[in-house]
C-alpha positions as CSV (number, residue, x, y, z in Angstrom):
1,M,0.0,0.0,0.0
2,E,1.3,3.4,-0.9
3,N,0.0,6.9,-0.2
4,F,0.9,10.1,-2.0
5,E,0.0,13.7,-1.7
6,F,0.5,16.1,-4.6
7,R,0.1,19.9,-4.2
8,F,-0.6,22.2,-7.2
9,P,-0.4,25.9,-6.7
10,R,-3.1,28.2,-8.1
11,R,-2.3,28.7,-11.8
12,A,-2.5,32.0,-13.6
13,K,-3.8,30.6,-16.9
14,G,-7.2,29.3,-17.6
15,L,-10.4,29.1,-15.6
16,V,-10.0,29.0,-11.8
17,W,-13.2,27.7,-10.1
18,K,-14.4,27.1,-6.7
19,A,-17.6,25.7,-5.3
20,E,-18.8,25.6,-1.7
21,G,-20.5,22.8,0.1
22,K,-20.3,20.1,-2.6
23,L,-18.8,16.7,-2.6
24,V,-18.7,14.6,-5.7
25,G,-17.6,11.0,-6.1
26,V,-17.1,8.8,-9.1
27,V,-16.6,5.0,-8.9
28,G,-16.0,2.9,-11.9
29,S,-14.0,0.2,-13.7
30,G,-10.5,-0.5,-12.6
31,N,-11.3,-0.5,-8.9
32,L,-11.0,3.3,-8.7
33,E,-12.8,5.9,-6.5
34,V,-12.3,9.6,-7.1
35,M,-13.8,12.2,-4.8
36,I,-13.7,16.0,-5.3
37,E,-14.6,18.5,-2.6
38,P,-14.0,22.2,-1.8
39,A,-11.4,22.9,0.9
40,E,-9.6,26.0,2.3
41,L,-6.2,25.5,0.7
42,N,-5.0,29.1,0.0
43,G,-5.8,28.6,-3.7
44,E,-4.0,25.3,-4.1
45,C,-5.4,22.0,-5.3
46,V,-4.3,19.0,-3.3
47,A,-4.6,15.4,-4.5
48,T,-4.1,12.4,-2.2
49,V,-3.7,9.0,-3.6
50,S,-4.1,5.7,-1.7
51,T,-3.1,2.7,-3.9
52,S,-2.5,-1.0,-3.5
53,I,0.0,-1.0,-6.4
54,T,3.5,0.1,-5.3
55,G,6.2,1.8,-7.4
56,F,4.2,4.1,-9.5
57,G,4.6,7.5,-7.7
58,E,6.0,9.2,-10.8
59,T,3.2,7.8,-13.0
60,W,0.7,9.3,-10.5
61,R,2.5,12.6,-10.6
62,Q,2.4,12.7,-14.4
63,V,-1.3,11.7,-14.6
64,L,-2.3,14.4,-12.0
65,T,-0.1,17.1,-13.6
66,D,-1.7,16.3,-17.0
67,F,-5.1,16.6,-15.3
68,M,-4.2,19.9,-13.7
69,D,-3.0,21.2,-17.1
70,R,-6.6,20.5,-18.4
71,H,-8.5,21.8,-15.4
72,T,-7.2,24.8,-13.4
73,L,-8.6,24.2,-9.9
74,S,-8.5,26.3,-6.8
75,D,-9.3,25.3,-3.2
76,I,-10.2,21.8,-4.2
77,R,-9.2,18.5,-2.5
78,I,-9.1,15.4,-4.7
79,S,-9.0,12.0,-3.0
80,I,-8.2,8.9,-5.0
81,N,-8.5,5.3,-3.7
82,D,-7.0,3.0,-6.3
83,G,-7.0,-0.8,-6.7
84,G,-4.9,-1.0,-9.9
85,A,-6.6,1.3,-12.4
86,T,-4.6,2.2,-15.5
87,P,-3.5,5.8,-16.1
88,A,-6.2,6.1,-18.9
89,V,-9.0,5.0,-16.5
90,V,-7.7,7.4,-13.8
91,S,-7.7,10.3,-16.3
92,L,-11.2,9.4,-17.4
93,R,-12.6,9.2,-13.8
94,L,-10.9,12.5,-12.9
95,D,-12.5,14.2,-15.9
96,Q,-15.9,12.7,-15.0
97,A,-15.6,13.9,-11.4
98,V,-14.9,17.4,-12.5
99,A,-17.8,17.4,-15.0
100,T,-20.1,16.1,-12.2
101,F,-18.7,18.6,-9.8
102,L,-19.3,21.5,-12.2
103,G,-22.8,20.3,-12.8
104,A,-23.4,20.1,-9.0
105,A,-22.0,23.6,-8.5
106,Q,-24.5,25.3,-10.8
């Protein structure tokens, strides 16, 4: 079992969004759970990963960096519980969670 935390500072480019009082979760194939919720993080986005597959810290960093390049988030906590999902499935579930979160925030 490995646990990671990745912190992303507020980025100047693109849309920065924030929603209060919402929690969104996505569960799907690949034994993967993604939750997104607002949090007071001084503009940062924090992603925590708990995975049963060891040795893939750099892969997680790359997947989450790519995700943050697509979605500029502020004061958002992302929690990921992984049981062996591929990077493509992780990216899909993250995108689905953001889409759901944005829909819930409206």
